[in-house]
TIVO-2410 file (N, C-alpha, C; in nm, 3 decimals):
# residues 117
REC num residu      c1      c2      c3 atome chaine
REC   1      X   9.055  14.353   8.391     N      A
REC   1      X   9.095  14.291   8.514    CA      A
REC   1      X   9.014  14.336   8.627     C      A
REC   2      X   9.034  14.277   8.740     N      A
REC   2      X   8.962  14.325   8.865    CA      A
REC   2      X   9.048  14.307   8.979     C      A
REC   3      X   9.012  14.385   9.079     N      A
REC   3      X   9.078  14.383   9.212    CA      A
REC   3      X   8.966  14.417   9.313     C      A
REC   4      X   8.994  14.373   9.437     N      A
REC   4      X   8.897  14.402   9.553    CA      A
REC   4      X   8.923  14.544   9.602     C      A
REC   5      X   9.048  14.596   9.573     N      A
REC   5      X   9.092  14.720   9.626    CA      A
REC   5      X   9.072  14.838   9.534     C      A
REC   6      X   8.986  14.937   9.575     N      A
REC   6      X   8.977  15.058   9.502    CA      A
REC   6      X   9.107  15.133   9.493     C      A
REC   7      X   9.187  15.123   9.604     N      A
REC   7      X   9.315  15.187   9.600    CA      A
REC   7      X   9.405  15.131   9.487     C      A
REC   8      X   9.400  15.000   9.476     N      A
REC   8      X   9.488  14.939   9.372    CA      A
REC   8      X   9.440  14.990   9.234     C      A
REC   9      X   9.306  15.000   9.210     N      A
REC   9      X   9.265  15.037   9.082    CA      A
REC   9      X   9.299  15.187   9.057     C      A
REC  10      X   9.279  15.272   9.161     N      A
REC  10      X   9.311  15.412   9.145    CA      A
REC  10      X   9.459  15.437   9.119     C      A
REC  11      X   9.547  15.342   9.169     N      A
REC  11      X   9.688  15.360   9.149    CA      A
REC  11      X   9.749  15.263   9.036     C      A
REC  12      X   9.658  15.206   8.956     N      A
REC  12      X   9.703  15.121   8.851    CA      A
REC  12      X   9.778  15.192   8.749     C      A
REC  13      X   9.858  15.120   8.668     N      A
REC  13      X   9.922  15.177   8.551    CA      A
REC  13      X   9.817  15.240   8.462     C      A
REC  14      X   9.840  15.360   8.408     N      A
REC  14      X   9.751  15.418   8.303    CA      A
REC  14      X   9.722  15.328   8.186     C      A
REC  15      X   9.811  15.236   8.160     N      A
REC  15      X   9.794  15.150   8.048    CA      A
REC  15      X   9.675  15.050   8.067     C      A
REC  16      X   9.639  15.024   8.188     N      A
REC  16      X   9.532  14.930   8.214    CA      A
REC  16      X   9.420  14.980   8.314     C      A
REC  17      X   9.443  15.092   8.368     N      A
REC  17      X   9.352  15.148   8.466    CA      A
REC  17      X   9.202  15.161   8.410     C      A
REC  18      X   9.191  15.197   8.291     N      A
REC  18      X   9.058  15.207   8.233    CA      A
REC  18      X   8.987  15.070   8.209     C      A
REC  19      X   9.059  14.967   8.218     N      A
REC  19      X   9.002  14.827   8.195    CA      A
REC  19      X   8.977  14.762   8.323     C      A
REC  20      X   9.006  14.821   8.445     N      A
REC  20      X   8.997  14.757   8.573    CA      A
REC  20      X   8.858  14.789   8.637     C      A
REC  21      X   8.813  14.700   8.719     N      A
REC  21      X   8.690  14.714   8.796    CA      A
REC  21      X   8.709  14.663   8.932     C      A
REC  22      X   8.627  14.698   9.025     N      A
REC  22      X   8.621  14.635   9.153    CA      A
REC  22      X   8.541  14.502   9.153     C      A
REC  23      X   8.601  14.402   9.200     N      A
REC  23      X   8.526  14.275   9.213    CA      A
REC  23      X   8.595  14.190   9.324     C      A
REC  24      X   8.517  14.088   9.372     N      A
REC  24      X   8.567  14.012   9.486    CA      A
REC  24      X   8.595  13.867   9.432     C      A
REC  25      X   8.718  13.820   9.431     N      A
REC  25      X   8.749  13.689   9.376    CA      A
REC  25      X   8.681  13.564   9.453     C      A
REC  26      X   8.629  13.604   9.569     N      A
REC  26      X   8.562  13.496   9.649    CA      A
REC  26      X   8.421  13.472   9.605     C      A
REC  27      X   8.380  13.552   9.503     N      A
REC  27      X   8.240  13.540   9.459    CA      A
REC  27      X   8.247  13.500   9.310     C      A
REC  28      X   8.131  13.442   9.258     N      A
REC  28      X   8.129  13.398   9.114    CA      A
REC  28      X   8.164  13.519   9.023     C      A
REC  29      X   8.246  13.485   8.926     N      A
REC  29      X   8.283  13.594   8.832    CA      A
REC  29      X   8.170  13.624   8.739     C      A
REC  30      X   8.150  13.746   8.700     N      A
REC  30      X   8.048  13.796   8.621    CA      A
REC  30      X   8.087  13.788   8.472     C      A
REC  31      X   8.136  13.674   8.433     N      A
REC  31      X   8.174  13.640   8.292    CA      A
REC  31      X   8.123  13.511   8.242     C      A
REC  32      X   8.097  13.496   8.110     N      A
REC  32      X   8.041  13.371   8.058    CA      A
REC  32      X   8.154  13.263   8.060     C      A
REC  33      X   8.101  13.146   8.051     N      A
REC  33      X   8.196  13.022   8.029    CA      A
REC  33      X   8.287  13.054   7.911     C      A
REC  34      X   8.417  13.028   7.932     N      A
REC  34      X   8.514  13.035   7.831    CA      A
REC  34      X   8.517  13.176   7.760     C      A
REC  35      X   8.480  13.275   7.828     N      A
REC  35      X   8.481  13.416   7.774    CA      A
REC  35      X   8.619  13.463   7.734     C      A
REC  36      X   8.720  13.411   7.801     N      A
REC  36      X   8.857  13.461   7.777    CA      A
REC  36      X   8.946  13.348   7.731     C      A
REC  37      X   9.048  13.382   7.661     N      A
REC  37      X   9.154  13.289   7.620    CA      A
REC  37      X   9.245  13.260   7.734     C      A
REC  38      X   9.263  13.358   7.820     N      A
REC  38      X   9.371  13.338   7.925    CA      A
REC  38      X   9.323  13.428   8.052     C      A
REC  39      X   9.337  13.357   8.168     N      A
REC  39      X   9.320  13.432   8.294    CA      A
REC  39      X   9.453  13.429   8.369     C      A
REC  40      X   9.476  13.538   8.437     N      A
REC  40      X   9.614  13.548   8.509    CA      A
REC  40      X   9.585  13.595   8.655     C      A
REC  41      X   9.656  13.532   8.744     N      A
REC  41      X   9.654  13.570   8.888    CA      A
REC  41      X   9.792  13.591   8.932     C      A
REC  42      X   9.826  13.707   8.971     N      A
REC  42      X   9.964  13.739   9.018    CA      A
REC  42      X   9.970  13.769   9.164     C      A
REC  43      X  10.016  13.686   9.251     N      A
REC  43      X  10.040  13.706   9.390    CA      A
REC  43      X   9.923  13.736   9.473     C      A
REC  44      X   9.809  13.680   9.442     N      A
REC  44      X   9.692  13.714   9.511    CA      A
REC  44      X   9.617  13.595   9.576     C      A
REC  45      X   9.627  13.474   9.524     N      A
REC  45      X   9.549  13.357   9.574    CA      A
REC  45      X   9.575  13.324   9.718     C      A
REC  46      X   9.699  13.347   9.763     N      A
REC  46      X   9.726  13.313   9.904    CA      A
REC  46      X   9.650  13.398   9.995     C      A
REC  47      X   9.587  13.511   9.949     N      A
REC  47      X   9.512  13.598  10.039    CA      A
REC  47      X   9.372  13.544  10.061     C      A
REC  48      X   9.329  13.433   9.992     N      A
REC  48      X   9.197  13.373  10.016    CA      A
REC  48      X   9.202  13.262  10.113     C      A
REC  49      X   9.096  13.243  10.190     N      A
REC  49      X   9.091  13.121  10.269    CA      A
REC  49      X   9.083  13.006  10.171     C      A
REC  50      X   9.117  12.889  10.234     N      A
REC  50      X   9.132  12.770  10.135    CA      A
REC  50      X   9.011  12.744  10.052     C      A
REC  51      X   8.893  12.734  10.120     N      A
REC  51      X   8.763  12.706  10.034    CA      A
REC  51      X   8.731  12.814   9.938     C      A
REC  52      X   8.768  12.946   9.962     N      A
REC  52      X   8.748  13.053   9.876    CA      A
REC  52      X   8.847  13.041   9.762     C      A
REC  53      X   8.973  12.985   9.794     N      A
REC  53      X   9.071  12.965   9.694    CA      A
REC  53      X   9.024  12.864   9.589     C      A
REC  54      X   8.970  12.758   9.638     N      A
REC  54      X   8.921  12.650   9.553    CA      A
REC  54      X   8.815  12.709   9.466     C      A
REC  55      X   8.714  12.783   9.520     N      A
REC  55      X   8.607  12.842   9.440    CA      A
REC  55      X   8.668  12.936   9.334     C      A
REC  56      X   8.767  13.017   9.374     N      A
REC  56      X   8.831  13.110   9.276    CA      A
REC  56      X   8.896  13.032   9.159     C      A
REC  57      X   8.971  12.925   9.191     N      A
REC  57      X   9.033  12.843   9.088    CA      A
REC  57      X   8.923  12.784   8.998     C      A
REC  58      X   8.812  12.738   9.053     N      A
REC  58      X   8.704  12.677   8.968    CA      A
REC  58      X   8.648  12.784   8.878     C      A
REC  59      X   8.635  12.907   8.921     N      A
REC  59      X   8.586  13.014   8.838    CA      A
REC  59      X   8.692  13.055   8.732     C      A
REC  60      X   8.817  13.060   8.774     N      A
REC  60      X   8.923  13.079   8.662    CA      A
REC  60      X   8.911  12.988   8.561     C      A
REC  61      X   8.897  12.855   8.589     N      A
REC  61      X   8.890  12.750   8.488    CA      A
REC  61      X   8.764  12.760   8.413     C      A
REC  62      X   8.656  12.798   8.471     N      A
REC  62      X   8.527  12.817   8.402    CA      A
REC  62      X   8.527  12.926   8.299     C      A
REC  63      X   8.601  13.039   8.317     N      A
REC  63      X   8.589  13.155   8.232    CA      A
REC  63      X   8.697  13.156   8.129     C      A
REC  64      X   8.795  13.065   8.134     N      A
REC  64      X   8.904  13.075   8.038    CA      A
REC  64      X   8.953  12.932   7.991     C      A
REC  65      X   9.011  12.940   7.877     N      A
REC  65      X   9.068  12.819   7.819    CA      A
REC  65      X   9.200  12.783   7.886     C      A
REC  66      X   9.282  12.886   7.917     N      A
REC  66      X   9.406  12.865   7.980    CA      A
REC  66      X   9.426  12.967   8.092     C      A
REC  67      X   9.519  12.935   8.183     N      A
REC  67      X   9.552  13.027   8.288    CA      A
REC  67      X   9.693  13.031   8.336     C      A
REC  68      X   9.730  13.137   8.400     N      A
REC  68      X   9.862  13.151   8.453    CA      A
REC  68      X   9.861  13.194   8.598     C      A
REC  69      X   9.922  13.134   8.691     N      A
REC  69      X   9.920  13.166   8.828    CA      A
REC  69      X  10.063  13.192   8.876     C      A
REC  70      X  10.083  13.299   8.946     N      A
REC  70      X  10.204  13.322   9.023    CA      A
REC  70      X  10.160  13.345   9.171     C      A
REC  71      X  10.224  13.266   9.261     N      A
REC  71      X  10.184  13.268   9.401    CA      A
REC  71      X  10.299  13.250   9.486     C      A
REC  72      X  10.286  13.302   9.610     N      A
REC  72      X  10.396  13.286   9.708    CA      A
REC  72      X  10.389  13.153   9.772     C      A
REC  73      X  10.500  13.086   9.798     N      A
REC  73      X  10.507  12.963   9.863    CA      A
REC  73      X  10.636  12.939   9.948     C      A
REC  74      X  10.660  12.824   9.997     N      A
REC  74      X  10.781  12.792  10.062    CA      A
REC  74      X  10.820  12.645  10.045     C      A
REC  75      X  10.946  12.622  10.064     N      A
REC  75      X  11.010  12.486  10.044    CA      A
REC  75      X  11.067  12.432  10.173     C      A
REC  76      X  11.079  12.523  10.279     N      A
REC  76      X  11.138  12.479  10.403    CA      A
REC  76      X  11.086  12.567  10.508     C      A
REC  77      X  11.119  12.544  10.630     N      A
REC  77      X  11.080  12.620  10.760    CA      A
REC  77      X  11.131  12.764  10.744     C      A
REC  78      X  11.250  12.792  10.701     N      A
REC  78      X  11.299  12.921  10.698    CA      A
REC  78      X  11.218  13.007  10.601     C      A
REC  79      X  11.192  12.949  10.477     N      A
REC  79      X  11.102  13.022  10.375    CA      A
REC  79      X  10.964  13.051  10.425     C      A
REC  80      X  10.911  12.949  10.510     N      A
REC  80      X  10.776  12.965  10.565    CA      A
REC  80      X  10.783  13.082  10.662     C      A
REC  81      X  10.878  13.086  10.746     N      A
REC  81      X  10.889  13.195  10.845    CA      A
REC  81      X  10.900  13.331  10.770     C      A
REC  82      X  10.982  13.338  10.672     N      A
REC  82      X  11.002  13.462  10.591    CA      A
REC  82      X  10.870  13.504  10.528     C      A
REC  83      X  10.803  13.403  10.471     N      A
REC  83      X  10.671  13.428  10.394    CA      A
REC  83      X  10.564  13.487  10.503     C      A
REC  84      X  10.562  13.416  10.618     N      A
REC  84      X  10.472  13.470  10.733    CA      A
REC  84      X  10.502  13.611  10.776     C      A
REC  85      X  10.627  13.646  10.777     N      A
REC  85      X  10.668  13.785  10.810    CA      A
REC  85      X  10.620  13.878  10.699     C      A
REC  86      X  10.628  13.840  10.574     N      A
REC  86      X  10.606  13.936  10.459    CA      A
REC  86      X  10.460  13.945  10.424     C      A
REC  87      X  10.387  13.824  10.423     N      A
REC  87      X  10.253  13.820  10.369    CA      A
REC  87      X  10.148  13.837  10.480     C      A
REC  88      X  10.136  13.952  10.528     N      A
REC  88      X  10.059  13.987  10.643    CA      A
REC  88      X   9.905  13.961  10.622     C      A
REC  89      X   9.855  13.959  10.492     N      A
REC  89      X   9.718  13.938  10.459    CA      A
REC  89      X   9.691  13.800  10.416     C      A
REC  90      X   9.800  13.708  10.421     N      A
REC  90      X   9.786  13.574  10.377    CA      A
REC  90      X   9.690  13.492  10.467     C      A
REC  91      X   9.607  13.418  10.397     N      A
REC  91      X   9.503  13.328  10.467    CA      A
REC  91      X   9.541  13.178  10.443     C      A
REC  92      X   9.609  13.153  10.336     N      A
REC  92      X   9.648  13.010  10.300    CA      A
REC  92      X   9.792  12.995  10.269     C      A
REC  93      X   9.860  12.936  10.361     N      A
REC  93      X  10.007  12.914  10.337    CA      A
REC  93      X  10.014  12.765  10.295     C      A
REC  94      X  10.061  12.740  10.167     N      A
REC  94      X  10.080  12.608  10.115    CA      A
REC  94      X  10.219  12.589  10.073     C      A
REC  95      X  10.276  12.478  10.100     N      A
REC  95      X  10.419  12.455  10.064    CA      A
REC  95      X  10.411  12.427   9.903     C      A
REC  96      X  10.531  12.420   9.855     N      A
REC  96      X  10.550  12.404   9.707    CA      A
REC  96      X  10.477  12.283   9.657     C      A
REC  97      X  10.495  12.162   9.713     N      A
REC  97      X  10.433  12.043   9.664    CA      A
REC  97      X  10.282  12.047   9.671     C      A
REC  98      X  10.228  12.101   9.764     N      A
REC  98      X  10.081  12.119   9.777    CA      A
REC  98      X  10.029  12.209   9.678     C      A
REC  99      X  10.095  12.324   9.650     N      A
REC  99      X  10.049  12.412   9.543    CA      A
REC  99      X  10.050  12.347   9.406     C      A
REC 100      X  10.164  12.274   9.382     N      A
REC 100      X  10.179  12.213   9.253    CA      A
REC 100      X  10.068  12.105   9.232     C      A
REC 101      X  10.047  12.023   9.335     N      A
REC 101      X   9.932  11.923   9.322    CA      A
REC 101      X   9.798  11.989   9.303     C      A
REC 102      X   9.767  12.101   9.378     N      A
REC 102      X   9.641  12.165   9.367    CA      A
REC 102      X   9.627  12.228   9.222     C      A
REC 103      X   9.729  12.312   9.183     N      A
REC 103      X   9.713  12.377   9.056    CA      A
REC 103      X   9.714  12.282   8.940     C      A
REC 104      X   9.803  12.179   8.949     N      A
REC 104      X   9.806  12.087   8.839    CA      A
REC 104      X   9.675  12.011   8.813     C      A
REC 105      X   9.597  11.992   8.926     N      A
REC 105      X   9.478  11.921   8.907    CA      A
REC 105      X   9.375  11.986   8.822     C      A
REC 106      X   9.395  12.116   8.793     N      A
REC 106      X   9.298  12.190   8.707    CA      A
REC 106      X   9.330  12.181   8.557     C      A
REC 107      X   9.452  12.139   8.528     N      A
REC 107      X   9.498  12.105   8.390    CA      A
REC 107      X   9.491  12.221   8.302     C      A
REC 108      X   9.463  12.340   8.340     N      A
REC 108      X   9.469  12.459   8.243    CA      A
REC 108      X   9.579  12.558   8.282     C      A
REC 109      X   9.635  12.543   8.400     N      A
REC 109      X   9.726  12.647   8.447    CA      A
REC 109      X   9.874  12.624   8.427     C      A
REC 110      X   9.944  12.725   8.381     N      A
REC 110      X  10.085  12.728   8.397    CA      A
REC 110      X  10.112  12.811   8.530     C      A
REC 111      X  10.225  12.785   8.592     N      A
REC 111      X  10.240  12.844   8.726    CA      A
REC 111      X  10.389  12.868   8.761     C      A
REC 112      X  10.413  12.951   8.845     N      A
REC 112      X  10.545  12.980   8.907    CA      A
REC 112      X  10.529  13.032   9.042     C      A
REC 113      X  10.633  13.026   9.122     N      A
REC 113      X  10.631  13.071   9.262    CA      A
REC 113      X  10.728  13.176   9.296     C      A
REC 114      X  10.697  13.248   9.399     N      A
REC 114      X  10.795  13.334   9.467    CA      A
REC 114      X  10.833  13.268   9.603     C      A
REC 115      X  10.957  13.266   9.629     N      A
REC 115      X  11.000  13.213   9.757    CA      A
REC 115      X  11.088  13.322   9.831     C      A
REC 116      X  11.073  13.324   9.954     N      A
REC 116      X  11.140  13.426  10.042    CA      A
REC 116      X  11.259  13.355  10.116     C      A
REC 117      X  11.368  13.348  10.037     N      A
REC 117      X  11.485  13.269  10.092    CA      A
REC 117      X  11.554  13.352  10.203     C      A
***
């Protein structure tokens, strides 16, 4: 796996720490086409600006046969407010329907959402 944060890698679980590297999801992945059976993104995609988010999804699709995405979203104004208060590094706030349409267009991803009720 990779993360942009050296702090995150230094404090990763010992079970995965040795397999982690620093990388930037806004840049092309240093992996071959279809190198992996599965790619996973947990609670990170909202931290990318929209066009970087699209590039990242394109790269995830390029390097894997299947993918799983978990991302923060909202279904109403109260949840949007709560998300804005919580996700201080968020660059892309997308509502539930927009995320579903975007992610579904790639046809390889299973997904789920976190909502701040």
